[in-house]
C-alpha positions, 0 to 999 in steps of 0.5 A: 556299308550295306552296299559293300556287304551286298557286293561281298555276298554276291561275289561269294554266291557266284564263286559257290555257284561256279563250283556247283555247276562245274561237275566235270570229272578229271583224272591224271595222265603220266607220260614217261619215256623209258628204255624198256617198258616194264613187265614186257617180254623181251625178244632176242636181239640180233647183231647187224654185220658191217657192210664193208671195212672201215677206211680213213673216210668211211667208218662203220658205226653203232648207235649208242644213244640219242638226245632230242627235243620233244617240245610239247605233248598233247592228247585228244578225244578226236580221231585224226584223219588223212587229208584234213587240217588239225582243228581238233581239241587238245589237252596239253600234257607237258612242255620242254625246251631241252635236248633230253635222253628218252629216259629223262622225259616225264610229264604229269598232267593233273585235271585231265577231263574224264573220257576216251582219248584217241590221238596223241600229238608230239611237237619236236624241235628239229634238233638231235645229238647222236652218240655213236661208237666205232664198230672197231672201237666201241670205247670211243664215243663220237658226238653227232649234232644234227636234225631230225631230217639228218645231214644238216645242222639242227634248228629251232623249227617245229615238226609235228607228229600225230599218232592214232590206231591208224598209225603215225601222221605228219603235216605238209606245208599247208598243214594237211595231215598225211599218214606216215607209217601205218605200223606206228600205232597208238591205242585209245585209252581212258582217263578215269576220275581220281585215277592216274593213267600212265603212257610209257613211250619207248624208241623201237618196238615195245616188247624188244630190248635193243642192244647197241649192236642192233642198229648201225650206220656208215659215217662218211667223214667227207672233210677228213677231219675225224670229227662229225661236221653237220651239213658236210659229213653224212650218216647213211646206210642205216641198218637194223632189225626189220620192221622196227617202228621209230616209237612205241606206246603202252598205256597202263591204267593206274591207281589213285591220282598223285593229288589223292583226289 
């Protein structure tokens, strides 16, 4: 009987000791997709004229919206570099297995270690659903299933994109990082104990509210069936405001964490 009580006391001591020595402070990180980043100045948008008249086989289209699959999102205190392999320490912020609109993405990670974070990693599944309308008939919506690389049907393969103050990076078949777009930057941010930091994620430039008519493309209906056919039809001649990044990120320090820690 004494042995039983002794074991219980030892276990209680070990649990208490772990709590005493675990002094790492943590905060929360909210990652939220938005159509318009709150409290930003909105620049004047422009309309892109059609490059040619529609025909039976070629249609001038406006982008209306898109669904995509951001499968996993991570942050790191490490600074990524050109021509190295990803061996960094990552904190996962969220995961997802569905096609979603930008505004549907929202992940809240509690217990993120305090400190300065330099890099964001988003792992996409190679699938999209584009919703487009005819320039000549903006009431008719065409669904265009495809891949991030465009042209072919989507699949469940993964595409990794990294973002830092240097720009965005991708990886080659050997897993080596390469700078993709120096204009697509992500600024360092801090996680503070008992506080919630918010990262707003937006398509296009952070301070611009885009309209449907700002981005256009030509749909080549190569099989002539008046419906989008992945791998046969083509979406080409993309046009829109110059020097527009694919993604933008704005970090906002916040108040007490959702858990009230």
